[in-house]
N, C-alpha and C positions, 0 to 999 in steps of 0.2 A: 504494500500500500504506500502510495506517495502522500506526503504531508506537506501542506503549503501554508504560507503565512496568511492569516486573516487580516488583510489590510495592514495597518501599522500597530495592531493591538499587542503583538508579541505572542499571540496564540497561534498554534499550528493545527490545522484541521485536515482530516483525510480528504483526498481528492474525490471520493465518493461520500455522499451524505444520504442518510436514510430519511426519505420523506414519509410522513405518517398520517396523511390526511384521510386515509381509509379507516383508521382505527376508531372504533365506535360506530361505524356504519357498515362497511363491507367486511371489516375484521373485528373479531371479538377482542376482549382484553387479553385472553390467553394467547390468541394468535399474534397480537401486537407484541406481547412480551417475547414470544418465540422469534419473531423477526428481529427484534432488537438484540436478543442474545446472539443470533447468528451474525448479525452485522458486527457486533463487538468482537466475536471470535475471529472474524475476517480481518479486523483491524480498523473498522470504521469507528471514529470517535465523535462524529458530528451527526446530530439529529435535528430535524426541522419540523416545527409545528406552528399553530396559530390559534388565537382565541376563537376564530371562526370555524375551526375543524371540529367534527368531521364534515366532509364534503359529500353531497351538496349542503349548503348552509340551511339549517332549519332550527327552530327553538328547541326541539326535543334532543338534539345531539350537540348543540353548541357547547364547546368546552370539553367534550368527551375525550378527544385525543390527548389533550394536556393531562387530564386525569389518569389516563392509561399510562402515559409516560411517567407520571408522578408515582403511581403504584409500583411500576417497574424499578425506578431508581430506589425507592424505599425498600423494596424486597431484596434488591441486589446490594444495597449499600455502596453504590458506585458513583455518587454524585460528582465527586472530584475528578473522576476519570473520563467524563464525557463533556462535550460542548453542546449546550442546549440553545437552540434558536427558536424564538416564537415571534408572534406578530400581533399588533393592534389593527383592528379593522379600520379602513379608510372611510371616506364619506359614503354613506348609503342610507336608504330609507328604513333599513331593518331596525325594529324597535325592541328587540328582545335581548340585546346585549347589556343594556344599561338599566340601572335601578329605576330611573325616571321614565323609562319607556319612550325614549326618543331615538331618532335615527343616529347612526354612528358618525362621529366627526373626530378629527385628530386635533384636539385642543387640550389645554392644561387639565381641566376637570376630568375629561374622559380618559386622558393618559393616566391620571392617578388611579381612576377606578379600574382601568384595564390592566395596569401593571399589578395591582393588588390581587385581582382575580386570577391572573396567570400564575402568580407566585403561590397562591392558595391551591389551585388545582395541580400544579406541578410538585407541590409539597417540598418547596425549596425556598431558601432565603435570597437567592440571586439568580438572575438570568444572564447567560453569557453574551447573547446577541439578541437585542430587541429591535424588531424591524417594523416599519410602517408598511402594512400589507399592500396598500395602494394609496395614492395621494389624497389629501384633503381637498385639493383642487378638483374641480369638475372637468375631467379630461377623458379622452377615449382610451380605455384600457381593455384588455381581454378580447382582442380580435378586431380592434378598430383600424380602419384605413384612413390615411390623410389627417388633416388638421382642421379643427373647428375653433372659432374664436369664442370660447366659453366665457361667461361672466367671471371677473377676477374676484370672486368672493371666496376667500380661503384664509385659514390661520397663517399668519406670517411665519416664514421659515425660522426666524430667530426666536419667536415665541414657542414654537414646537421644540426647538433645541434647548431652550431654557428649561422647559418643563421636563424633558428627558434628562437634562443635566442634573436636576434636583434629585432624581432617582439614582443617577450615577454617583452623586456625592454621598447619598445614603448607603450605597452599596447594593441596592436592589438590582441594578443593571450594571454589567461590566462594560458593554459596548453597544453601539447602535448601528442600524443599517436601514436601507430602503428596499422597496420591492415594487415591481410594475411602475417604475419611475422613468422619466424622460431625461434626455441629456441636460436640458435646462434646469430641471429640478435637482439633479445630482450636483451640478456646478454651483447652484445657489446654496445648497446645504453645505458643501465644502467651503465656499467663500464665507458664509456667515459664521461657520464654526471657527475658521481661522481668524477672521476679523474680530470676533468677540470673545475668543478663548473658551468656546463651548465644545461639547463632545463632537468629535469628527466621525462621520459615517465610515464604516469599515467595509461595506459590501453593498452590492446591488443584486437583488434576486429577481430576475426577469426570465421569461420564456426564451428558450434557445434550442434549436434543432435544425435538421436538414432543410425543412420547409419554412423556417422562421429564423433568418439570420439578420434581422433588423438591428440587433445589438451592435453589429459590426460597423454600422453606418456612422454613428457619432459616439456611442457609449464606449466602444472598445478602447479608443484612444484615451478617454477619460479614465477608464478602469486601470489602464497600464500606467499612465503618467501620474495619476493622483493616488495610486495604490488603493483603489476601491474595487476589488475584484468581483467578477460575476459568480453568483450562485445560480447555476443554470437549472431551471425547472422545466418540466415537460420535455426532456431530451428525446423521448420516444413518441412525441406528438400524441399524448393521451392513448397510446397503444397502437395508433395507426402504423407507425414505423416498425412494428413487430410483424406485420402481415396478418394479424388475427382477424381483421375485418375485410380481407380481400374478397372480391367478387360478391360483396353484399353479405358476407358471413356475419352472424350476430351471436357470439358465444354466450351461453347462459351464465349469468352472474357478472358479465362484463359491465364496465361503466356505461357504455352506449346502450346496452340492453336494459339496464336498470334505470338510467336517468335521462338518456338522450340529450346530453348537454354538450355535444362535441361539434357543433356547426362550424366552428373555427376551421376545421379540417375537412369539411364536406362539400365544398364547391366542386363542380366538375373539373376545374383546372387544378385544384389542390389534389384531388384524388388521382388525377393523371400523373402529377409530379411525384406523389408518393409511390405510385406503381413503378416509376422509373428507378427510384432508389431500391425498392424491393427486388426489381429485376436485376439490378447491379449486384446485389448480394447473392441472389440465386446463381447468377452467371459465375461468380467467384467461389461458390460453394461454401458460403459462410452464413451464420445467422444474422439477419438484418439488424437485430437489436444490439449485437456486439459492435457492428460498424457504427451505428448511430451513437452509441454511448462513448465509444473511443474517440470519435470525431470531436465530441464536446470536451472530453477530458484533455485532449491534446491542444486546445486553443490556449495561447499564451495569456489571455486575459481572464481565463476561468480559474477561480479558486477551488470550486467544488461542483460536482454534478449531482443533482438530487434525484435519487432513485425512488420509484414508487412500485409496490407490488401488493397483490392481494393473496398470493399463494407463495408457499416456500419454494415451489418449483420456479416461479417467475423470479423470485429473489436470487436463487442460485444462478439462473441464466444471466441475470444482470451483473452479478459479482464476477462471473467468468469473463466479462468484457475487459477486465484489467489486463488480461493476457493477449488481447487482440493485437496483432502486429501491424499497427498503422504505419504507412510508408508513403513515399512520394507518388507511387502509382495510385494509391487510394486518394491521396490529396488531389491529384489531377482529375481523377474520374468524378469525384464529388463536386469539385469546383466547376467542371464542365456541365454537369446537370444543373447546378445552381444558376449558372449563367443563362441557361435556356428558360428558366422559370423561377426567378428570384422572389423569395419572401411572399409566397402566396397565402401564408397563414399567420399574420402578425398577431 
């Protein structure tokens, strides 16, 4: 296992991170514990969750994933051996997160409530990496194309950092990061932190895979030059890059079959592009998920690749990607496909 610096924090995290958003919905507590045990045995020291999990978000399962991680750490007595990342929900109309039954925002009052809630569910007195799950600004995320001039009604960057900084000072949070963020947002957070002596973001958690390389356009340079590395989520395009949905297949228990929330990857053009990557893997006699995961892991701006699995067999397949022999031939082949149909699934 490769271990990489988490920004400028001094922490080193495994190049693979176990994502846990299925715990409490598709996976039971026992299954979540089993996955985390296997990940630790493999050398993974980095686990990602959020107050919004399990997915899909709903009142009955909100916070369930953090609770499962909390019982695992308590049972194993291993809190100091792992790096735990969680997230506060960004702007949304969901009113079940907060005691006052209001939509979620990233502001001082809601940060305070969210941090305390995550600490309680995780059964810990500190969080290693606390991320803003998506911005307080009203912008296009989760599959949006292009730019719209939304109203500039949002909590100022410095106010957010000051609120987070109070928790860093108390020891509740060690470090902070962002997720589903734009180049402008990242640079503003870095600039305000350095200008005002406030906590500096250590990471950016955005979607990144063969059919969504939008991160490379502006954020990759920021990630490298500012040492704010990418935590790449959805490296398998929600399962599409494994080939399990080929030719209209709908496996029982799969995310598409259960929830049908995968339209980001389902335009005719996107499905055609995905087929070409799957065909490339078939022609070379390799598992497509191995190529897709290793592609992400070998990018210089990536700190860690977030894996997600609902079965132990899926997890074992993902872990085996570390041995995939990425080379110049693969690099050229993948880039040629990307040039024909770039970023169809942002």
